[in-house]
N, CA, C and O atoms as a DFTB+ gen file, in Angstrom:
480 C
 N C O
     1  1      27.313     -21.821     -28.194
     2  2      26.119     -22.165     -27.869
     3  2      25.489     -21.493     -26.877
     4  3      26.108     -21.370     -25.820
     5  1      24.091     -20.894     -26.991
     6  2      23.384     -20.723     -25.656
     7  2      23.440     -21.598     -24.592
     8  3      24.192     -22.572     -24.543
     9  1      22.400     -21.157     -23.460
    10  2      22.550     -21.783     -21.944
    11  2      21.491     -23.210     -22.495
    12  3      21.512     -24.428     -22.320
    13  1      20.362     -21.940     -23.451
    14  2      19.229     -23.267     -23.487
    15  2      19.489     -24.302     -24.431
    16  3      19.330     -25.483     -24.123
    17  1      19.980     -23.850     -25.860
    18  2      20.789     -24.991     -26.420
    19  2      21.505     -26.348     -26.171
    20  3      21.517     -27.371     -26.856
    21  1      22.270     -25.963     -24.646
    22  2      22.996     -26.786     -23.959
    23  2      22.221     -27.352     -23.304
    24  3      22.437     -28.564     -23.308
    25  1      21.221     -26.995     -22.602
    26  2      20.215     -27.864     -22.056
    27  2      20.174     -28.859     -22.835
    28  3      20.674     -29.973     -22.678
    29  1      19.269     -28.250     -24.109
    30  2      18.370     -28.985     -25.176
    31  2      19.450     -30.526     -25.390
    32  3      19.248     -31.701     -25.083
    33  1      20.541     -29.875     -26.009
    34  2      21.613     -31.006     -26.098
    35  2      21.390     -31.740     -25.248
    36  3      21.113     -32.842     -25.722
    37  1      21.349     -31.716     -23.852
    38  2      22.364     -32.909     -23.358
    39  2      20.940     -33.488     -22.516
    40  3      21.135     -34.296     -21.607
    41  1      19.458     -33.047     -22.846
    42  2      18.482     -33.586     -22.698
    43  2      18.556     -35.268     -24.025
    44  3      18.510     -36.486     -23.857
    45  1      18.701     -34.241     -25.374
    46  2      18.511     -34.874     -26.310
    47  2      19.477     -36.285     -26.144
    48  3      19.065     -37.413     -26.415
    49  1      20.821     -35.979     -25.649
    50  2      21.820     -36.634     -25.013
    51  2      21.080     -38.014     -24.757
    52  3      21.186     -39.003     -25.483
    53  1      20.140     -37.899     -23.344
    54  2      19.782     -38.471     -22.263
    55  2      20.621     -38.790     -21.323
    56  3      20.233     -39.707     -20.598
    57  1      21.550     -38.384     -21.109
    58  2      22.865     -38.549     -19.957
    59  2      21.839     -38.205     -18.618
    60  3      22.513     -38.459     -17.620
    61  1      20.745     -37.821     -18.286
    62  2      20.503     -37.393     -17.191
    63  2      20.458     -36.350     -16.660
    64  3      19.598     -35.891     -15.909
    65  1      21.615     -35.821     -17.118
    66  2      22.071     -34.696     -16.588
    67  2      20.807     -33.214     -16.057
    68  3      20.836     -32.352     -15.178
    69  1      19.869     -33.577     -17.118
    70  2      18.587     -32.216     -16.748
    71  2      17.458     -33.285     -17.214
    72  3      17.483     -33.980     -18.230
    73  1      16.522     -33.237     -16.264
    74  2      15.534     -34.254     -16.549
    75  2      14.621     -33.390     -17.285
    76  3      14.479     -32.262     -16.813
    77  1      14.076     -33.634     -18.173
    78  2      12.660     -32.941     -18.897
    79  2      11.779     -32.712     -18.808
    80  3      10.968     -33.599     -19.077
    81  1      11.344     -31.591     -18.443
    82  2       9.983     -31.434     -17.562
    83  2       8.612     -31.761     -19.039
    84  3       8.279     -31.102     -20.024
    85  1       8.189     -33.051     -18.487
    86  2       6.318     -32.636     -19.266
    87  2       5.268     -32.809     -18.298
    88  3       4.832     -33.587     -17.450
    89  1       5.046     -31.498     -18.946
    90  2       3.748     -31.044     -18.786
    91  2       2.411     -31.627     -18.742
    92  3       1.820     -31.896     -19.788
    93  1       1.797     -31.880     -17.367
    94  2       1.052     -33.176     -16.953
    95  2      -0.735     -32.438     -17.394
    96  3      -0.898     -31.219     -17.350
    97  1      -1.643     -33.181     -17.699
    98  2      -2.668     -33.477     -18.716
    99  2      -3.473     -31.948     -18.225
   100  3      -3.709     -30.881     -18.792
   101  1      -3.736     -32.534     -16.822
   102  2      -4.438     -31.443     -15.898
   103  2      -3.772     -30.283     -15.760
   104  3      -4.583     -29.375     -15.576
   105  1      -2.980     -30.014     -15.765
   106  2      -2.457     -28.221     -16.029
   107  2      -2.895     -27.726     -17.250
   108  3      -3.626     -26.739     -17.339
   109  1      -2.176     -28.845     -18.903
   110  2      -2.907     -28.575     -19.905
   111  2      -4.287     -28.126     -20.295
   112  3      -4.659     -27.538     -21.311
   113  1      -5.050     -28.603     -19.101
   114  2      -6.462     -28.625     -19.397
   115  2      -7.147     -27.497     -17.608
   116  3      -8.238     -27.384     -17.050
   117  1      -6.070     -27.062     -17.417
   118  2      -5.977     -26.451     -16.336
   119  2      -6.476     -24.756     -16.675
   120  3      -5.666     -24.172     -17.395
   121  1      -7.819     -23.834     -16.200
   122  2      -8.337     -22.690     -16.478
   123  2      -7.147     -21.585     -16.151
   124  3      -7.074     -21.154     -15.000
   125  1      -6.334     -21.185     -17.028
   126  2      -5.438     -20.196     -15.758
   127  2      -6.281     -18.717     -15.530
   128  3      -5.543     -17.758     -15.760
   129  1      -7.113     -18.489     -15.289
   130  2      -7.738     -17.082     -15.263
   131  2      -8.006     -17.590     -13.531
   132  3      -8.001     -18.761     -13.152
   133  1      -8.255     -16.237     -12.558
   134  2      -7.807     -15.875     -11.477
   135  2      -9.592     -15.875     -10.932
   136  3     -10.483     -15.384     -11.624
   137  1      -9.802     -16.460      -9.720
   138  2     -11.050     -16.246      -9.088
   139  2     -11.587     -15.134      -8.990
   140  3     -10.983     -14.714      -8.003
   141  1     -12.474     -14.105      -9.358
   142  2     -12.874     -12.741      -9.085
   143  2     -13.190     -12.571      -7.714
   144  3     -13.472     -11.470      -7.240
   145  1     -13.153     -13.650      -7.046
   146  2     -13.265     -13.819      -5.466
   147  2     -12.286     -13.700      -4.915
   148  3     -12.299     -12.972      -3.923
   149  1     -11.260     -14.232      -5.240
   150  2     -10.443     -14.072      -4.144
   151  2      -9.070     -13.375      -4.294
   152  3      -8.842     -13.699      -5.460
   153  1      -8.028     -12.660      -3.929
   154  2      -6.807     -11.919      -4.128
   155  2      -6.873     -11.304      -2.212
   156  3      -7.427     -11.644      -1.167
   157  1      -5.971     -10.297      -2.674
   158  2      -5.590     -10.200      -1.850
   159  2      -6.135      -8.820      -1.150
   160  3      -6.255      -7.803      -1.833
   161  1      -6.361      -8.830      -0.171
   162  2      -7.162      -7.172       0.424
   163  2      -5.969      -6.432       0.909
   164  3      -4.910      -6.652       1.496
   165  1      -6.405      -5.797       0.571
   166  2      -5.308      -4.293       0.849
   167  2      -5.598      -3.493       2.100
   168  3      -6.526      -2.737       1.811
   169  1      -5.185      -3.289       3.518
   170  2      -5.365      -2.446       4.000
   171  2      -6.168      -0.728       4.224
   172  3      -6.627      -0.139       5.203
   173  1      -6.017      -0.383       2.744
   174  2      -6.641       1.216       2.844
   175  2      -6.939       0.453       0.476
   176  3      -6.799      -0.493      -0.300
   177  1      -7.367       1.814       0.621
   178  2      -7.436       1.931      -0.703
   179  2      -7.725       3.016      -1.023
   180  3      -8.690       3.131      -1.778
   181  1      -6.888       4.420      -0.505
   182  2      -7.120       5.718      -1.003
   183  2      -5.655       6.038      -2.175
   184  3      -4.692       5.432      -2.647
   185  1      -6.374       7.567      -2.214
   186  2      -5.177       7.706      -2.868
   187  2      -3.944       8.219      -2.210
   188  3      -3.860       8.108      -0.987
   189  1      -3.193       8.646      -2.738
   190  2      -1.633       8.853      -2.485
   191  2      -1.716       9.853      -1.242
   192  3      -1.213       9.725      -0.126
   193  1      -2.325      10.660      -1.648
   194  2      -2.155      11.896      -0.963
   195  2      -4.220      12.519      -0.086
   196  3      -5.135      11.880      -0.607
   197  1      -4.588      13.347       0.783
   198  2      -5.452      13.346       0.550
   199  2      -5.711      14.911       1.600
   200  3      -5.009      15.184       2.574
   201  1      -6.607      15.570       1.207
   202  2      -6.648      17.048       1.564
   203  2      -7.645      17.100       2.167
   204  3      -7.564      17.911       3.090
   205  1      -8.894      16.446       2.066
   206  2     -10.446      16.936       2.722
   207  2     -10.960      14.973       3.524
   208  3     -10.623      13.864       3.109
   209  1     -11.539      15.226       4.314
   210  2     -11.698      14.171       4.850
   211  2     -12.902      12.722       4.289
   212  3     -13.101      12.777       3.075
   213  1     -13.396      11.942       4.762
   214  2     -14.346      11.105       4.642
   215  2     -15.398      12.344       4.317
   216  3     -15.774      12.560       3.165
   217  1     -15.800      13.072       5.354
   218  2     -17.080      14.397       5.305
   219  2     -16.893      15.448       4.639
   220  3     -17.595      16.451       4.769
   221  1     -15.601      15.316       3.581
   222  2     -15.411      16.618       3.179
   223  2     -14.868      17.830       3.627
   224  3     -14.836      18.811       2.883
   225  1     -14.377      17.858       4.934
   226  2     -14.224      18.621       5.423
   227  2     -12.515      19.026       5.796
   228  3     -11.837      18.245       6.463
   229  1     -11.928      20.393       5.248
   230  2     -10.672      20.982       4.947
   231  2     -10.115      20.448       5.768
   232  3     -10.763      20.291       6.804
   233  1      -8.217      19.732       5.738
   234  2      -7.901      19.530       6.708
   235  2      -7.245      21.086       6.881
   236  3      -7.042      21.876       5.958
   237  1      -7.057      21.236       7.874
   238  2      -6.821      22.273       8.644
   239  2      -5.309      22.022       9.951
   240  3      -5.542      21.283      10.907
   241  1      -4.082      22.595       9.855
   242  2      -2.632      22.269      10.225
   243  2      -3.363      22.818      11.702
   244  3      -4.137      23.721      12.019
   245  1      -2.612      21.682      12.407
   246  2      -3.306      22.185      14.265
   247  2      -2.223      23.441      15.025
   248  3      -2.328      23.931      16.149
   249  1      -0.778      23.836      13.531
   250  2       0.036      24.109      14.189
   251  2      -0.182      25.932      13.591
   252  3       0.197      26.918      14.223
   253  1      -0.676      25.939      12.645
   254  2      -0.722      27.513      12.188
   255  2      -2.112      27.956      11.336
   256  3      -2.228      28.999      10.692
   257  1      -3.068      26.979      11.480
   258  2      -4.092      27.148      11.603
   259  2      -4.336      26.918      10.204
   260  3      -5.523      26.599      10.140
   261  1      -3.704      26.910       8.744
   262  2      -4.150      26.905       7.076
   263  2      -4.343      25.703       6.676
   264  3      -3.742      24.662       6.941
   265  1      -5.257      25.926       5.995
   266  2      -5.801      25.096       4.941
   267  2      -4.581      24.081       3.750
   268  3      -4.812      23.809       2.572
   269  1      -3.621      23.796       4.364
   270  2      -2.143      23.531       3.549
   271  2      -2.116      22.417       4.079
   272  3      -1.123      21.823       3.659
   273  1      -3.032      21.436       5.221
   274  2      -2.498      20.260       5.484
   275  2      -2.960      19.186       4.710
   276  3      -4.044      19.448       4.188
   277  1      -2.381      17.702       4.364
   278  2      -2.467      17.171       4.152
   279  2      -1.751      15.655       3.954
   280  3      -0.627      15.430       3.506
   281  1      -2.873      14.575       4.485
   282  2      -2.085      13.230       4.220
   283  2      -1.734      12.495       3.485
   284  3      -2.183      12.317       2.352
   285  1      -0.638      11.794       4.146
   286  2      -0.070      10.818       2.703
   287  2       0.083       9.654       2.711
   288  3       0.210       9.512       3.927
   289  1       0.170       8.743       2.337
   290  2       0.080       7.334       2.701
   291  2       1.294       6.409       1.480
   292  3       1.238       5.570       0.581
   293  1       2.338       7.275       2.230
   294  2       3.891       6.372       1.850
   295  2       3.523       3.930       1.697
   296  3       4.085       3.070       1.019
   297  1       2.742       3.883       2.391
   298  2       2.688       2.137       2.236
   299  2       1.364       1.995       2.857
   300  3       0.720       2.921       3.349
   301  1       0.883       0.321       2.773
   302  2      -0.390       0.065       3.156
   303  2      -0.193       0.700       4.754
   304  3      -1.123       1.434       5.090
   305  1       0.960       0.500       5.834
   306  2       0.936       0.312       7.856
   307  2       0.608       1.997       7.319
   308  3      -0.385       1.981       6.592
   309  1       1.102       3.229       7.465
   310  2       1.491       3.991       7.388
   311  2       0.558       5.406       7.187
   312  3       0.090       5.477       6.050
   313  1       0.194       6.574       8.102
   314  2      -0.238       7.750       7.414
   315  2       0.924       9.160       7.822
   316  3       1.724       9.211       8.757
   317  1       0.655      10.174       6.777
   318  2       1.803      11.055       7.126
   319  2       0.595      12.235       7.244
   320  3      -0.174      12.354       6.291
   321  1       0.417      13.250       8.630
   322  2       0.900      14.089       8.382
   323  2       1.058      15.332       8.045
   324  3       2.050      15.784       8.616
   325  1       0.440      16.244       7.255
   326  2       2.152      17.299       6.760
   327  2       1.551      18.794       6.107
   328  3       0.833      18.889       5.111
   329  1       1.985      19.759       6.840
   330  2       1.468      21.026       6.647
   331  2       2.440      21.511       5.531
   332  3       3.462      20.837       5.407
   333  1       2.291      22.498       4.759
   334  2       3.269      23.103       3.435
   335  2       3.474      24.128       4.114
   336  3       4.520      24.777       4.089
   337  1       2.862      24.280       4.534
   338  2       2.987      26.339       5.426
   339  2       4.069      26.408       6.478
   340  3       5.014      27.189       6.362
   341  1       3.931      25.595       7.497
   342  2       5.026      25.832       8.858
   343  2       5.710      24.361       9.054
   344  3       6.381      24.129      10.060
   345  1       5.562      23.657       8.325
   346  2       6.164      22.160       8.138
   347  2       6.062      21.339       9.391
   348  3       6.917      20.791      10.087
   349  1       5.071      21.401       9.448
   350  2       3.997      20.383      10.535
   351  2       4.285      19.362      10.763
   352  3       5.283      19.548      11.460
   353  1       4.114      18.053      10.677
   354  2       4.314      16.912      10.129
   355  2       4.317      15.796      11.654
   356  3       4.942      15.643      12.703
   357  1       3.389      15.328      11.043
   358  2       3.269      13.841      12.223
   359  2       2.921      12.656      11.198
   360  3       2.470      12.536      10.059
   361  1       3.448      11.735      12.393
   362  2       3.314      10.517      11.834
   363  2       2.370       9.360      12.572
   364  3       2.434       9.431      13.799
   365  1       1.685       8.525      12.165
   366  2       0.702       7.564      12.615
   367  2       0.235       6.805      11.830
   368  3       0.000       7.157      10.674
   369  1      -0.145       4.895      12.532
   370  2      -0.007       4.047      12.104
   371  2      -2.086       3.859      10.758
   372  3      -3.230       4.086      11.150
   373  1      -1.828       3.604       9.969
   374  2      -3.203       3.224       8.647
   375  2      -4.351       3.184       9.823
   376  3      -5.429       3.745       9.628
   377  1      -4.127       2.629      10.815
   378  2      -5.217       1.702      11.449
   379  2      -5.736       3.496      12.652
   380  3      -6.884       3.921      12.777
   381  1      -4.614       4.046      13.222
   382  2      -4.989       5.193      14.339
   383  2      -5.839       6.611      13.074
   384  3      -6.686       7.438      13.412
   385  1      -5.155       6.417      11.510
   386  2      -6.063       7.466      10.749
   387  2      -7.208       6.912      10.538
   388  3      -8.206       7.571      10.829
   389  1      -7.348       5.752      10.059
   390  2      -8.829       6.097      10.085
   391  2      -9.810       6.071      10.956
   392  3     -10.983       6.307      10.664
   393  1      -9.303       5.717      12.334
   394  2     -10.343       5.928      13.250
   395  2     -10.411       7.292      13.535
   396  3     -11.512       7.754      13.833
   397  1      -9.426       8.024      13.498
   398  2      -9.744       9.430      13.303
   399  2     -10.518       9.795      12.080
   400  3     -11.222      10.771      12.339
   401  1     -10.623       9.501      11.187
   402  2     -11.412       9.925      10.079
   403  2     -12.422       9.678       9.987
   404  3     -13.168      10.415       9.343
   405  1     -12.893       8.499      10.609
   406  2     -14.290       8.112      10.623
   407  2     -14.615       8.511      11.975
   408  3     -15.738       8.166      12.344
   409  1     -13.874       9.183      12.844
   410  2     -14.601       9.738      13.783
   411  2     -15.745      10.982      13.007
   412  3     -16.168      11.185      11.869
   413  1     -15.905      11.560      14.251
   414  2     -16.840      12.990      14.037
   415  2     -16.515      14.249      13.882
   416  3     -17.445      15.055      13.865
   417  1     -14.766      14.873      13.690
   418  2     -14.487      15.810      14.594
   419  2     -12.350      15.327      13.676
   420  3     -11.285      15.453      14.281
   421  1     -12.484      14.964      12.595
   422  2     -10.974      14.892      12.235
   423  2     -10.534      15.606      12.824
   424  3      -9.953      15.229      13.841
   425  1     -10.586      17.201      12.445
   426  2      -9.282      18.157      12.649
   427  2      -8.892      18.330      13.994
   428  3      -7.749      18.729      14.213
   429  1      -9.759      18.063      15.052
   430  2      -9.875      17.919      15.958
   431  2      -8.991      16.618      16.570
   432  3      -7.920      16.691      17.174
   433  1      -9.584      15.685      16.310
   434  2      -8.896      14.476      16.703
   435  2      -7.328      14.548      16.360
   436  3      -6.622      14.059      17.243
   437  1      -6.464      15.206      14.940
   438  2      -5.734      15.727      15.050
   439  2      -4.787      16.659      15.977
   440  3      -3.753      16.444      16.609
   441  1      -5.400      17.503      15.825
   442  2      -4.392      18.368      17.212
   443  2      -4.538      17.734      18.293
   444  3      -3.602      17.781      19.090
   445  1      -5.723      16.973      18.633
   446  2      -5.314      16.302      20.368
   447  2      -3.934      15.616      20.152
   448  3      -2.851      15.897      20.668
   449  1      -4.394      14.215      18.863
   450  2      -2.862      13.603      18.970
   451  2      -1.563      14.289      18.530
   452  3      -0.541      13.650      18.779
   453  1      -1.427      15.381      17.970
   454  2      -0.550      16.352      18.324
   455  2      -0.097      16.852      19.123
   456  3       1.127      16.954      19.031
   457  1      -0.843      17.531      20.512
   458  2      -0.671      17.470      22.218
   459  2      -0.451      16.515      22.437
   460  3       0.223      16.518      23.467
   461  1      -0.652      15.253      21.976
   462  2      -0.383      13.999      23.075
   463  2       0.802      13.688      23.022
   464  3       1.390      13.125      23.946
   465  1       1.516      14.138      21.510
   466  2       2.817      13.269      20.949
   467  2       3.624      14.542      21.552
   468  3       4.833      14.338      21.666
   469  1       3.350      15.302      21.794
   470  2       4.455      16.790      22.594
   471  2       4.687      17.426      20.896
   472  3       5.793      17.845      20.552
   473  1       3.667      17.421      20.079
   474  2       4.314      18.770      19.001
   475  2       3.779      19.877      18.592
   476  3       4.018      20.477      17.543
   477  1       2.986      20.174      19.500
   478  2       2.886      21.508      19.542
   479  2       3.054      22.164      21.318
   480  3       2.986      23.373      21.538
């Protein structure tokens, strides 16, 4: 006898060991469709890897100068800047990335942040 069958048997006996679940009329009539205006807002909607800025500037590495730099977003809270040529790596918050990306010169700001973090 499975667990479901045991529960049904106890309910049928009426010994009070398991209370039957009755769905209310309101729950039956409720519309299960979610409201399109509601929902969880994500901090960013970028791809998991970016190789150019929103102004279509190709990302260049502050260490080697090659255009092999890319930004990765492992989760909604952080961004990683990586170069596949020289191995340069710099982590930052997603907020820092968006501030830099929306500024006038992304490559210059990446280099400045790398110098500030003593990575160059």
